[in-house]
GUTI-755598 format. One record per residue (C-alpha): residue number from 0; residue in three letters; y, x, z. Coordinates in Angstrom, 2 decimals. Each point is the difference from the previous one (the first is absolute). Layout:
N
<lopa><lotor>NUM</lotor><papa>ALA</papa><yy>Y</yy><xx>X</xx><zz>Z</zz></lopa>
...
***
This chain:
88
<lopa><lotor>0</lotor><papa>MET</papa><yy>-143.89</yy><xx>-111.16</xx><zz>-154.42</zz></lopa>
<lopa><lotor>1</lotor><papa>LYS</papa><yy>-0.12</yy><xx>-1.02</xx><zz>-3.82</zz></lopa>
<lopa><lotor>2</lotor><papa>SER</papa><yy>-3.54</yy><xx>-0.64</xx><zz>0.50</zz></lopa>
<lopa><lotor>3</lotor><papa>ILE</papa><yy>0.47</yy><xx>-2.50</xx><zz>2.78</zz></lopa>
<lopa><lotor>4</lotor><papa>PHE</papa><yy>2.61</yy><xx>-1.94</xx><zz>-2.09</zz></lopa>
<lopa><lotor>5</lotor><papa>ARG</papa><yy>-2.49</yy><xx>0.15</xx><zz>-3.00</zz></lopa>
<lopa><lotor>6</lotor><papa>ILE</papa><yy>-2.82</yy><xx>-1.72</xx><zz>2.17</zz></lopa>
<lopa><lotor>7</lotor><papa>VAL</papa><yy>2.49</yy><xx>-2.49</xx><zz>1.31</zz></lopa>
<lopa><lotor>8</lotor><papa>GLY</papa><yy>1.11</yy><xx>-0.85</xx><zz>-3.43</zz></lopa>
<lopa><lotor>9</lotor><papa>ILE</papa><yy>-3.57</yy><xx>-0.38</xx><zz>-1.32</zz></lopa>
<lopa><lotor>10</lotor><papa>VAL</papa><yy>-0.84</yy><xx>-2.38</xx><zz>3.04</zz></lopa>
<lopa><lotor>11</lotor><papa>ILE</papa><yy>3.06</yy><xx>-1.97</xx><zz>-0.73</zz></lopa>
<lopa><lotor>12</lotor><papa>ILE</papa><yy>-1.03</yy><xx>-0.35</xx><zz>-3.73</zz></lopa>
<lopa><lotor>13</lotor><papa>ILE</papa><yy>-3.61</yy><xx>-1.03</xx><zz>1.00</zz></lopa>
<lopa><lotor>14</lotor><papa>LEU</papa><yy>1.21</yy><xx>-2.55</xx><zz>2.41</zz></lopa>
<lopa><lotor>15</lotor><papa>ALA</papa><yy>2.50</yy><xx>-1.39</xx><zz>-2.24</zz></lopa>
<lopa><lotor>16</lotor><papa>GLY</papa><yy>-2.70</yy><xx>-0.37</xx><zz>-2.58</zz></lopa>
<lopa><lotor>17</lotor><papa>HIS</papa><yy>-2.24</yy><xx>-2.10</xx><zz>2.39</zz></lopa>
<lopa><lotor>18</lotor><papa>ALA</papa><yy>2.81</yy><xx>-1.96</xx><zz>0.98</zz></lopa>
<lopa><lotor>19</lotor><papa>ALA</papa><yy>0.67</yy><xx>-0.99</xx><zz>-3.72</zz></lopa>
<lopa><lotor>20</lotor><papa>ASN</papa><yy>-3.54</yy><xx>-1.04</xx><zz>-0.43</zz></lopa>
<lopa><lotor>21</lotor><papa>ALA</papa><yy>-0.02</yy><xx>-2.10</xx><zz>3.06</zz></lopa>
<lopa><lotor>22</lotor><papa>GLN</papa><yy>2.51</yy><xx>-2.42</xx><zz>-1.41</zz></lopa>
<lopa><lotor>23</lotor><papa>ASP</papa><yy>-2.50</yy><xx>-2.21</xx><zz>-2.12</zz></lopa>
<lopa><lotor>24</lotor><papa>GLU</papa><yy>0.59</yy><xx>-3.57</xx><zz>-0.12</zz></lopa>
<lopa><lotor>25</lotor><papa>PHE</papa><yy>-1.08</yy><xx>-1.74</xx><zz>3.09</zz></lopa>
<lopa><lotor>26</lotor><papa>VAL</papa><yy>-2.42</yy><xx>-2.92</xx><zz>-0.47</zz></lopa>
<lopa><lotor>27</lotor><papa>TYR</papa><yy>-0.44</yy><xx>-2.57</xx><zz>2.95</zz></lopa>
<lopa><lotor>28</lotor><papa>TRP</papa><yy>-3.42</yy><xx>-1.22</xx><zz>-0.92</zz></lopa>
<lopa><lotor>29</lotor><papa>PRO</papa><yy>-1.64</yy><xx>1.98</xx><zz>-2.77</zz></lopa>
<lopa><lotor>30</lotor><papa>ASN</papa><yy>-2.04</yy><xx>-2.07</xx><zz>-2.36</zz></lopa>
<lopa><lotor>31</lotor><papa>ALA</papa><yy>1.40</yy><xx>-3.27</xx><zz>1.37</zz></lopa>
<lopa><lotor>32</lotor><papa>ASN</papa><yy>0.71</yy><xx>-2.86</xx><zz>-2.34</zz></lopa>
<lopa><lotor>33</lotor><papa>TYR</papa><yy>3.57</yy><xx>-1.23</xx><zz>0.46</zz></lopa>
<lopa><lotor>34</lotor><papa>ASP</papa><yy>1.22</yy><xx>-3.28</xx><zz>-1.33</zz></lopa>
<lopa><lotor>35</lotor><papa>PRO</papa><yy>2.65</yy><xx>1.09</xx><zz>-2.49</zz></lopa>
<lopa><lotor>36</lotor><papa>ALA</papa><yy>1.65</yy><xx>-3.51</xx><zz>0.36</zz></lopa>
<lopa><lotor>37</lotor><papa>ILE</papa><yy>1.36</yy><xx>1.19</xx><zz>3.53</zz></lopa>
<lopa><lotor>38</lotor><papa>PRO</papa><yy>2.96</yy><xx>2.15</xx><zz>-0.25</zz></lopa>
<lopa><lotor>39</lotor><papa>SER</papa><yy>-0.16</yy><xx>3.39</xx><zz>1.60</zz></lopa>
<lopa><lotor>40</lotor><papa>VAL</papa><yy>2.42</yy><xx>1.25</xx><zz>2.56</zz></lopa>
<lopa><lotor>41</lotor><papa>GLU</papa><yy>1.97</yy><xx>1.91</xx><zz>-2.70</zz></lopa>
<lopa><lotor>42</lotor><papa>ASP</papa><yy>0.20</yy><xx>-3.20</xx><zz>-2.03</zz></lopa>
<lopa><lotor>43</lotor><papa>VAL</papa><yy>1.75</yy><xx>-1.79</xx><zz>2.87</zz></lopa>
<lopa><lotor>44</lotor><papa>LEU</papa><yy>1.99</yy><xx>2.61</xx><zz>1.90</zz></lopa>
<lopa><lotor>45</lotor><papa>GLY</papa><yy>0.62</yy><xx>2.61</xx><zz>-2.83</zz></lopa>
<lopa><lotor>46</lotor><papa>TYR</papa><yy>-1.78</yy><xx>2.93</xx><zz>1.47</zz></lopa>
<lopa><lotor>47</lotor><papa>HIS</papa><yy>-3.43</yy><xx>1.17</xx><zz>0.88</zz></lopa>
<lopa><lotor>48</lotor><papa>PRO</papa><yy>-1.40</yy><xx>-0.30</xx><zz>3.60</zz></lopa>
<lopa><lotor>49</lotor><papa>GLY</papa><yy>0.92</yy><xx>3.24</xx><zz>1.94</zz></lopa>
<lopa><lotor>50</lotor><papa>GLU</papa><yy>2.66</yy><xx>0.87</xx><zz>-2.41</zz></lopa>
<lopa><lotor>51</lotor><papa>ARG</papa><yy>2.71</yy><xx>-1.21</xx><zz>2.59</zz></lopa>
<lopa><lotor>52</lotor><papa>ILE</papa><yy>0.15</yy><xx>-1.89</xx><zz>3.14</zz></lopa>
<lopa><lotor>53</lotor><papa>THR</papa><yy>-0.64</yy><xx>-3.72</xx><zz>-0.44</zz></lopa>
<lopa><lotor>54</lotor><papa>TRP</papa><yy>1.86</yy><xx>-2.44</xx><zz>2.31</zz></lopa>
<lopa><lotor>55</lotor><papa>HIS</papa><yy>-1.68</yy><xx>-2.77</xx><zz>1.43</zz></lopa>
<lopa><lotor>56</lotor><papa>ARG</papa><yy>1.78</yy><xx>-2.72</xx><zz>-1.80</zz></lopa>
<lopa><lotor>57</lotor><papa>ASP</papa><yy>-1.08</yy><xx>1.90</xx><zz>-3.36</zz></lopa>
<lopa><lotor>58</lotor><papa>ALA</papa><yy>-3.54</yy><xx>-0.02</xx><zz>1.16</zz></lopa>
<lopa><lotor>59</lotor><papa>VAL</papa><yy>0.11</yy><xx>-3.68</xx><zz>1.10</zz></lopa>
<lopa><lotor>60</lotor><papa>ARG</papa><yy>1.59</yy><xx>-0.82</xx><zz>-3.43</zz></lopa>
<lopa><lotor>61</lotor><papa>TYR</papa><yy>-2.85</yy><xx>1.64</xx><zz>-2.01</zz></lopa>
<lopa><lotor>62</lotor><papa>PHE</papa><yy>-2.70</yy><xx>-1.65</xx><zz>1.95</zz></lopa>
<lopa><lotor>63</lotor><papa>LEU</papa><yy>1.61</yy><xx>-3.46</xx><zz>-0.06</zz></lopa>
<lopa><lotor>64</lotor><papa>LEU</papa><yy>0.55</yy><xx>0.49</xx><zz>-3.72</zz></lopa>
<lopa><lotor>65</lotor><papa>SER</papa><yy>-3.67</yy><xx>0.80</xx><zz>-0.50</zz></lopa>
<lopa><lotor>66</lotor><papa>LEU</papa><yy>-1.16</yy><xx>-2.95</xx><zz>2.27</zz></lopa>
<lopa><lotor>67</lotor><papa>ILE</papa><yy>2.19</yy><xx>-2.80</xx><zz>-1.30</zz></lopa>
<lopa><lotor>68</lotor><papa>GLU</papa><yy>0.47</yy><xx>0.95</xx><zz>-3.61</zz></lopa>
<lopa><lotor>69</lotor><papa>PHE</papa><yy>-3.76</yy><xx>0.76</xx><zz>-0.52</zz></lopa>
<lopa><lotor>70</lotor><papa>GLN</papa><yy>-1.45</yy><xx>-2.89</xx><zz>2.19</zz></lopa>
<lopa><lotor>71</lotor><papa>LEU</papa><yy>-1.60</yy><xx>2.61</xx><zz>2.31</zz></lopa>
<lopa><lotor>72</lotor><papa>ILE</papa><yy>0.72</yy><xx>-2.06</xx><zz>3.18</zz></lopa>
<lopa><lotor>73</lotor><papa>ALA</papa><yy>-3.44</yy><xx>-1.57</xx><zz>0.10</zz></lopa>
<lopa><lotor>74</lotor><papa>THR</papa><yy>-1.48</yy><xx>3.46</xx><zz>0.06</zz></lopa>
<lopa><lotor>75</lotor><papa>LEU</papa><yy>2.20</yy><xx>1.22</xx><zz>2.92</zz></lopa>
<lopa><lotor>76</lotor><papa>LYS</papa><yy>-1.65</yy><xx>0.13</xx><zz>3.47</zz></lopa>
<lopa><lotor>77</lotor><papa>VAL</papa><yy>2.35</yy><xx>0.58</xx><zz>2.96</zz></lopa>
<lopa><lotor>78</lotor><papa>GLY</papa><yy>-1.62</yy><xx>0.96</xx><zz>3.28</zz></lopa>
<lopa><lotor>79</lotor><papa>LYS</papa><yy>0.88</yy><xx>1.34</xx><zz>3.53</zz></lopa>
<lopa><lotor>80</lotor><papa>ALA</papa><yy>-0.64</yy><xx>3.80</xx><zz>0.09</zz></lopa>
<lopa><lotor>81</lotor><papa>ALA</papa><yy>1.44</yy><xx>0.84</xx><zz>3.48</zz></lopa>
<lopa><lotor>82</lotor><papa>ASN</papa><yy>2.31</yy><xx>-1.16</xx><zz>2.73</zz></lopa>
<lopa><lotor>83</lotor><papa>SER</papa><yy>3.20</yy><xx>2.03</xx><zz>1.28</zz></lopa>
<lopa><lotor>84</lotor><papa>SER</papa><yy>1.18</yy><xx>-0.13</xx><zz>3.64</zz></lopa>
<lopa><lotor>85</lotor><papa>MET</papa><yy>3.01</yy><xx>1.83</xx><zz>-0.87</zz></lopa>
<lopa><lotor>86</lotor><papa>LEU</papa><yy>1.77</yy><xx>-3.10</xx><zz>-1.25</zz></lopa>
<lopa><lotor>87</lotor><papa>SER</papa><yy>-0.44</yy><xx>-2.10</xx><zz>3.11</zz></lopa>
***
């Protein structure tokens, strides 16, 4: 019986070690050149993306701030992606 607990304990330690290594910092687009003048989500909302739930109003606030403050409206393209018959 002690050997079963020993094996389970070793497996738990191994899995915990793998989980700790899996917590590397996530990079959305590796080797991408980001414009440092545009604020990050953390700069505007005060937390990293995925750290907590972002309300719609906060996401809109971030994007509008980026578009208006940094004159990015000229680069924005809006198109129709799909139709929904559920709203009719």
